[in-house]
Every structure is written in C-alpha cells, then in structure tokens.
MARROLO-358700 format. One record per residue: x negated, z, y negated of N, C-alpha, C, O in turn; residue in three letters. Coordinates in nm, 3 decimals, padded with zeros to 5 digits. Example, Ala and Ser with C-alpha at 12.3 -4.5 7.8 and 13.67 -1.06 7.14 Angstrom:
BEGIN
{n_xx:-01.319	n_zz:00.780	n_yy:00.569	ca_xx:-01.230	ca_zz:00.780	ca_yy:00.450	c_xx:-01.320	c_zz:00.780	c_yy:00.330	o_xx:-01.424	o_zz:00.846	o_yy:00.332	code:Ala}
{n_xx:-01.285	n_zz:00.708	n_yy:00.225	ca_xx:-01.367	ca_zz:00.714	ca_yy:00.106	c_xx:-01.290	c_zz:00.787	c_yy:-00.003	o_xx:-01.341	o_zz:00.804	o_yy:-00.114	code:Ser}
This chain:
BEGIN
{n_xx:00.141	n_zz:01.757	n_yy:-00.139	ca_xx:00.296	ca_zz:01.732	ca_yy:-00.148	c_xx:00.315	c_zz:01.701	c_yy:00.011	o_xx:00.227	o_zz:01.630	o_yy:00.061	code:Unk}
{n_xx:00.413	n_zz:01.743	n_yy:00.091	ca_xx:00.439	ca_zz:01.704	ca_yy:00.225	c_xx:00.570	c_zz:01.617	c_yy:00.233	o_xx:00.676	o_zz:01.662	o_yy:00.190	code:Unk}
{n_xx:00.562	n_zz:01.513	n_yy:00.280	ca_xx:00.684	ca_zz:01.417	ca_yy:00.306	c_xx:00.748	c_zz:01.436	c_yy:00.456	o_xx:00.711	o_zz:01.505	o_yy:00.551	code:Unk}
{n_xx:00.832	n_zz:01.368	n_yy:00.441	ca_xx:00.915	ca_zz:01.414	ca_yy:00.586	c_xx:00.843	c_zz:01.288	c_yy:00.675	o_xx:00.793	o_zz:01.184	o_yy:00.633	code:Unk}
{n_xx:00.854	n_zz:01.331	n_yy:00.793	ca_xx:00.760	ca_zz:01.240	ca_yy:00.890	c_xx:00.861	c_zz:01.132	c_yy:00.984	o_xx:00.835	o_zz:01.042	o_yy:01.063	code:Unk}
{n_xx:00.971	n_zz:01.186	n_yy:00.936	ca_xx:01.084	ca_zz:01.081	ca_yy:01.025	c_xx:01.160	c_zz:00.978	c_yy:00.899	o_xx:01.264	o_zz:01.025	o_yy:00.853	code:Unk}
{n_xx:01.123	n_zz:00.874	n_yy:00.855	ca_xx:01.218	ca_zz:00.802	ca_yy:00.817	c_xx:01.337	c_zz:00.772	c_yy:00.836	o_xx:01.338	o_zz:00.763	o_yy:00.959	code:Unk}
{n_xx:01.431	n_zz:00.751	n_yy:00.806	ca_xx:01.589	ca_zz:00.725	ca_yy:00.802	c_xx:01.634	c_zz:00.605	c_yy:00.738	o_xx:01.562	o_zz:00.549	o_yy:00.656	code:Unk}
{n_xx:01.760	n_zz:00.556	n_yy:00.772	ca_xx:01.857	ca_zz:00.461	ca_yy:00.700	c_xx:01.744	c_zz:00.324	c_yy:00.701	o_xx:01.753	o_zz:00.255	o_yy:00.600	code:Unk}
{n_xx:01.674	n_zz:00.294	n_yy:00.769	ca_xx:01.580	ca_zz:00.174	ca_yy:00.754	c_xx:01.652	c_zz:00.039	c_yy:00.740	o_xx:01.746	o_zz:-00.001	o_yy:00.808	code:Unk}
{n_xx:01.593	n_zz:-00.023	n_yy:00.642	ca_xx:01.699	ca_zz:-00.170	ca_yy:00.590	c_xx:01.617	c_zz:-00.270	c_yy:00.567	o_xx:01.505	o_zz:-00.236	o_yy:00.529	code:Unk}
{n_xx:01.634	n_zz:-00.366	n_yy:00.577	ca_xx:01.590	ca_zz:-00.517	ca_yy:00.546	c_xx:01.649	c_zz:-00.578	c_yy:00.427	o_xx:01.771	o_zz:-00.585	o_yy:00.420	code:Unk}
{n_xx:01.567	n_zz:-00.629	n_yy:00.322	ca_xx:01.625	ca_zz:-00.674	ca_yy:00.169	c_xx:01.759	c_zz:-00.777	c_yy:00.246	o_xx:01.746	o_zz:-00.839	o_yy:00.352	code:Unk}
{n_xx:01.854	n_zz:-00.775	n_yy:00.181	ca_xx:01.958	ca_zz:-00.881	ca_yy:00.204	c_xx:01.952	c_zz:-01.023	c_yy:00.161	o_xx:02.038	o_zz:-01.110	o_yy:00.174	code:Unk}
{n_xx:01.814	n_zz:-01.030	n_yy:00.099	ca_xx:01.772	ca_zz:-01.195	ca_yy:00.075	c_xx:01.704	c_zz:-01.226	c_yy:00.200	o_xx:01.713	o_zz:-01.346	o_yy:00.224	code:Unk}
{n_xx:01.636	n_zz:-01.158	n_yy:00.293	ca_xx:01.559	ca_zz:-01.217	ca_yy:00.399	c_xx:01.640	c_zz:-01.298	c_yy:00.478	o_xx:01.590	o_zz:-01.392	o_yy:00.541	code:Unk}
{n_xx:01.755	n_zz:-01.275	n_yy:00.481	ca_xx:01.874	ca_zz:-01.382	ca_yy:00.578	c_xx:01.834	c_zz:-01.316	c_yy:00.705	o_xx:01.829	o_zz:-01.194	o_yy:00.721	code:Unk}
{n_xx:01.795	n_zz:-01.433	n_yy:00.820	ca_xx:01.726	ca_zz:-01.396	ca_yy:00.935	c_xx:01.596	c_zz:-01.436	c_yy:00.949	o_xx:01.558	o_zz:-01.489	o_yy:01.054	code:Unk}
{n_xx:01.529	n_zz:-01.419	n_yy:00.862	ca_xx:01.372	ca_zz:-01.446	ca_yy:00.872	c_xx:01.310	c_zz:-01.301	c_yy:00.917	o_xx:01.354	o_zz:-01.186	o_yy:00.904	code:Unk}
{n_xx:01.204	n_zz:-01.346	n_yy:00.971	ca_xx:01.111	ca_zz:-01.260	ca_yy:01.051	c_xx:00.997	c_zz:-01.181	c_yy:00.997	o_xx:00.956	o_zz:-01.076	o_yy:01.047	code:Unk}
{n_xx:00.939	n_zz:-01.253	n_yy:00.866	ca_xx:00.855	ca_zz:-01.218	ca_yy:00.787	c_xx:00.884	c_zz:-01.122	c_yy:00.697	o_xx:00.875	o_zz:-01.162	o_yy:00.581	code:Unk}
{n_xx:00.909	n_zz:-01.033	n_yy:00.707	ca_xx:00.998	ca_zz:-00.930	ca_yy:00.632	c_xx:00.919	c_zz:-00.791	c_yy:00.656	o_xx:00.816	o_zz:-00.777	o_yy:00.722	code:Unk}
{n_xx:00.991	n_zz:-00.691	n_yy:00.584	ca_xx:00.926	ca_zz:-00.545	ca_yy:00.588	c_xx:01.066	c_zz:-00.479	c_yy:00.579	o_xx:01.163	o_zz:-00.539	o_yy:00.532	code:Unk}
{n_xx:01.072	n_zz:-00.334	n_yy:00.633	ca_xx:01.194	ca_zz:-00.252	ca_yy:00.617	c_xx:01.139	c_zz:-00.147	c_yy:00.542	o_xx:01.022	o_zz:-00.109	o_yy:00.534	code:Unk}
{n_xx:01.275	n_zz:-00.092	n_yy:00.470	ca_xx:01.208	ca_zz:00.063	ca_yy:00.375	c_xx:01.302	c_zz:00.138	c_yy:00.474	o_xx:01.397	o_zz:00.093	o_yy:00.538	code:Unk}
{n_xx:01.249	n_zz:00.268	n_yy:00.469	ca_xx:01.307	ca_zz:00.378	ca_yy:00.491	c_xx:01.342	c_zz:00.484	c_yy:00.422	o_xx:01.287	o_zz:00.462	o_yy:00.314	code:Unk}
{n_xx:01.403	n_zz:00.598	n_yy:00.411	ca_xx:01.410	ca_zz:00.679	ca_yy:00.339	c_xx:01.347	c_zz:00.823	c_yy:00.396	o_xx:01.388	o_zz:00.879	o_yy:00.498	code:Unk}
{n_xx:01.244	n_zz:00.871	n_yy:00.316	ca_xx:01.164	ca_zz:00.994	ca_yy:00.364	c_xx:01.209	c_zz:01.100	c_yy:00.233	o_xx:01.267	o_zz:01.054	o_yy:00.135	code:Unk}
{n_xx:01.184	n_zz:01.211	n_yy:00.243	ca_xx:01.176	ca_zz:01.328	ca_yy:00.174	c_xx:01.110	c_zz:01.261	c_yy:00.027	o_xx:00.990	o_zz:01.234	o_yy:00.028	code:Unk}
{n_xx:01.181	n_zz:01.237	n_yy:-00.080	ca_xx:01.078	ca_zz:01.234	ca_yy:-00.226	c_xx:01.001	c_zz:01.093	c_yy:-00.210	o_xx:00.895	o_zz:01.079	o_yy:-00.271	code:Unk}
{n_xx:01.044	n_zz:01.002	n_yy:-00.141	ca_xx:00.946	ca_zz:00.879	ca_yy:-00.117	c_xx:01.039	c_zz:00.771	c_yy:-00.015	o_xx:01.160	o_zz:00.771	o_yy:00.011	code:Unk}
{n_xx:00.944	n_zz:00.694	n_yy:00.024	ca_xx:00.957	ca_zz:00.566	ca_yy:00.100	c_xx:00.876	c_zz:00.564	c_yy:00.208	o_xx:00.763	o_zz:00.611	o_yy:00.202	code:Unk}
{n_xx:00.928	n_zz:00.507	n_yy:00.320	ca_xx:00.843	ca_zz:00.452	ca_yy:00.418	c_xx:00.859	c_zz:00.295	c_yy:00.429	o_xx:00.969	o_zz:00.244	o_yy:00.413	code:Unk}
{n_xx:00.750	n_zz:00.224	n_yy:00.457	ca_xx:00.745	ca_zz:00.087	ca_yy:00.496	c_xx:00.717	c_zz:00.055	c_yy:00.614	o_xx:00.647	o_zz:00.128	o_yy:00.685	code:Unk}
{n_xx:00.776	n_zz:-00.081	n_yy:00.662	ca_xx:00.696	ca_zz:-00.110	ca_yy:00.791	c_xx:00.727	c_zz:-00.255	c_yy:00.816	o_xx:00.824	o_zz:-00.300	o_yy:00.755	code:Unk}
{n_xx:00.656	n_zz:-00.343	n_yy:00.902	ca_xx:00.673	ca_zz:-00.455	ca_yy:00.969	c_xx:00.798	c_zz:-00.468	c_yy:01.055	o_xx:00.808	o_zz:-00.406	o_yy:01.160	code:Unk}
{n_xx:00.908	n_zz:-00.562	n_yy:01.002	ca_xx:01.013	ca_zz:-00.581	ca_yy:01.101	c_xx:00.968	c_zz:-00.623	c_yy:01.221	o_xx:01.001	o_zz:-00.562	o_yy:01.322	code:Unk}
{n_xx:00.887	n_zz:-00.733	n_yy:01.228	ca_xx:00.866	ca_zz:-00.813	ca_yy:01.366	c_xx:00.771	c_zz:-00.692	c_yy:01.457	o_xx:00.774	o_zz:-00.705	o_yy:01.579	code:Unk}
{n_xx:00.686	n_zz:-00.576	n_yy:01.399	ca_xx:00.623	ca_zz:-00.504	ca_yy:01.474	c_xx:00.672	c_zz:-00.354	c_yy:01.459	o_xx:00.589	o_zz:-00.264	o_yy:01.450	code:Unk}
{n_xx:00.761	n_zz:-00.337	n_yy:01.458	ca_xx:00.806	ca_zz:-00.155	ca_yy:01.410	c_xx:00.744	c_zz:-00.062	c_yy:01.486	o_xx:00.747	o_zz:00.058	o_yy:01.458	code:Unk}
{n_xx:00.675	n_zz:-00.119	n_yy:01.603	ca_xx:00.593	ca_zz:-00.012	ca_yy:01.672	c_xx:00.453	c_zz:00.023	c_yy:01.636	o_xx:00.383	o_zz:00.115	o_yy:01.680	code:Unk}
{n_xx:00.422	n_zz:-00.077	n_yy:01.539	ca_xx:00.312	ca_zz:-00.055	ca_yy:01.453	c_xx:00.276	c_zz:00.071	c_yy:01.364	o_xx:00.163	o_zz:00.108	o_yy:01.331	code:Unk}
{n_xx:00.401	n_zz:00.128	n_yy:01.331	ca_xx:00.404	ca_zz:00.221	ca_yy:01.253	c_xx:00.453	c_zz:00.208	c_yy:01.105	o_xx:00.506	o_zz:00.101	o_yy:01.075	code:Unk}
{n_xx:00.445	n_zz:00.286	n_yy:01.026	ca_xx:00.444	ca_zz:00.270	ca_yy:00.880	c_xx:00.365	c_zz:00.339	c_yy:00.789	o_xx:00.291	o_zz:00.431	o_yy:00.824	code:Unk}
{n_xx:00.377	n_zz:00.296	n_yy:00.660	ca_xx:00.307	ca_zz:00.364	ca_yy:00.595	c_xx:00.428	c_zz:00.437	c_yy:00.469	o_xx:00.539	o_zz:00.388	o_yy:00.447	code:Unk}
{n_xx:00.381	n_zz:00.536	n_yy:00.413	ca_xx:00.462	ca_zz:00.629	ca_yy:00.307	c_xx:00.422	c_zz:00.617	c_yy:00.169	o_xx:00.308	o_zz:00.580	o_yy:00.143	code:Unk}
{n_xx:00.495	n_zz:00.640	n_yy:00.088	ca_xx:00.472	ca_zz:00.640	ca_yy:-00.076	c_xx:00.570	c_zz:00.739	c_yy:-00.129	o_xx:00.680	o_zz:00.752	o_yy:-00.075	code:Unk}
{n_xx:00.531	n_zz:00.813	n_yy:-00.236	ca_xx:00.605	ca_zz:00.907	ca_yy:-00.309	c_xx:00.695	c_zz:00.822	c_yy:-00.355	o_xx:00.690	o_zz:00.701	o_yy:-00.334	code:Unk}
{n_xx:00.798	n_zz:00.891	n_yy:-00.434	ca_xx:00.911	ca_zz:00.838	ca_yy:-00.503	c_xx:00.850	c_zz:00.771	c_yy:-00.640	o_xx:00.894	o_zz:00.665	o_yy:-00.685	code:Unk}
{n_xx:00.764	n_zz:00.832	n_yy:-00.689	ca_xx:00.671	ca_zz:00.773	ca_yy:-00.847	c_xx:00.611	c_zz:00.611	c_yy:-00.786	o_xx:00.623	o_zz:00.504	o_yy:-00.845	code:Unk}
{n_xx:00.559	n_zz:00.630	n_yy:-00.679	ca_xx:00.455	ca_zz:00.535	ca_yy:-00.627	c_xx:00.567	c_zz:00.422	c_yy:-00.587	o_xx:00.540	o_zz:00.308	o_yy:-00.624	code:Unk}
{n_xx:00.663	n_zz:00.438	n_yy:-00.531	ca_xx:00.778	ca_zz:00.353	ca_yy:-00.485	c_xx:00.853	c_zz:00.300	c_yy:-00.620	o_xx:00.875	o_zz:00.179	o_yy:-00.632	code:Unk}
{n_xx:00.883	n_zz:00.373	n_yy:-00.701	ca_xx:00.930	ca_zz:00.341	ca_yy:-00.847	c_xx:00.857	c_zz:00.234	c_yy:-00.905	o_xx:00.919	o_zz:00.131	o_yy:-00.931	code:Unk}
{n_xx:00.698	n_zz:00.242	n_yy:-00.936	ca_xx:00.598	ca_zz:00.199	ca_yy:-00.977	c_xx:00.605	c_zz:00.042	c_yy:-00.936	o_xx:00.610	o_zz:-00.059	o_yy:-01.006	code:Unk}
{n_xx:00.605	n_zz:00.059	n_yy:-00.819	ca_xx:00.576	ca_zz:-00.089	ca_yy:-00.744	c_xx:00.703	c_zz:-00.188	c_yy:-00.726	o_xx:00.685	o_zz:-00.307	o_yy:-00.698	code:Unk}
{n_xx:00.842	n_zz:-00.128	n_yy:-00.745	ca_xx:00.948	ca_zz:-00.190	ca_yy:-00.758	c_xx:00.973	c_zz:-00.263	c_yy:-00.885	o_xx:01.018	o_zz:-00.378	o_yy:-00.894	code:Unk}
{n_xx:00.930	n_zz:-00.158	n_yy:-01.017	ca_xx:00.916	ca_zz:-00.211	ca_yy:-01.146	c_xx:00.827	c_zz:-00.303	c_yy:-01.162	o_xx:00.855	o_zz:-00.386	o_yy:-01.248	code:Unk}
{n_xx:00.706	n_zz:-00.321	n_yy:-01.095	ca_xx:00.621	ca_zz:-00.408	ca_yy:-01.097	c_xx:00.645	c_zz:-00.553	c_yy:-01.035	o_xx:00.595	o_zz:-00.656	o_yy:-01.082	code:Unk}
{n_xx:00.727	n_zz:-00.546	n_yy:-00.926	ca_xx:00.783	ca_zz:-00.644	ca_yy:-00.872	c_xx:00.902	c_zz:-00.733	c_yy:-00.951	o_xx:00.903	o_zz:-00.856	o_yy:-00.964	code:Unk}
{n_xx:00.994	n_zz:-00.648	n_yy:-00.996	ca_xx:01.098	ca_zz:-00.700	ca_yy:-01.109	c_xx:01.026	c_zz:-00.752	c_yy:-01.233	o_xx:01.096	o_zz:-00.829	o_yy:-01.298	code:Unk}
{n_xx:00.896	n_zz:-00.728	n_yy:-01.284	ca_xx:00.858	ca_zz:-00.779	ca_yy:-01.400	c_xx:00.752	c_zz:-00.892	c_yy:-01.367	o_xx:00.690	o_zz:-00.949	o_yy:-01.456	code:Unk}
{n_xx:00.738	n_zz:-00.915	n_yy:-01.259	ca_xx:00.689	ca_zz:-01.068	ca_yy:-01.204	c_xx:00.520	c_zz:-01.015	c_yy:-01.210	o_xx:00.429	o_zz:-01.092	o_yy:-01.243	code:Unk}
{n_xx:00.499	n_zz:-00.885	n_yy:-01.176	ca_xx:00.351	ca_zz:-00.901	ca_yy:-01.183	c_xx:00.275	c_zz:-00.917	c_yy:-01.039	o_xx:00.155	o_zz:-00.891	o_yy:-01.026	code:Unk}
{n_xx:00.359	n_zz:-00.962	n_yy:-00.935	ca_xx:00.317	ca_zz:-01.012	ca_yy:-00.828	c_xx:00.396	c_zz:-01.134	c_yy:-00.790	o_xx:00.369	o_zz:-01.196	o_yy:-00.687	code:Unk}
C-alpha cells in the first residue's frame, strides 16, 4: 500500500493546552502521520487507518 507522503491538516489535541510535550497528527491517504510538536523538523511516522484506529481504541480503553 502506498500512503500519501504529504500529511495535511496537522493538529494537536485540545487537551494539550499550551504544553510543549505533545504530538501532532496529520491526515494522509488511508492513515495518519504523527510528529513531535517541539521538533517538527525531525520528521514524522505514518500508520495505516487500521493501525491508527487500533491505537486510539487501546488508548480509550485504558491499555496505556
């Protein structure tokens, strides 16, 4: 599967307030990209939509 190499619509959680220890999530074709808010130049990693959904479900269920 080929994912888009240009994430769009980067956003930080509204629960982050003005904190700097955060990550941002961007949209890519059929998935998500994740980067460090304080070091955006370091790059990002990507996940498929299924991987991102499984991660979000695990966070919501308290597995982390």
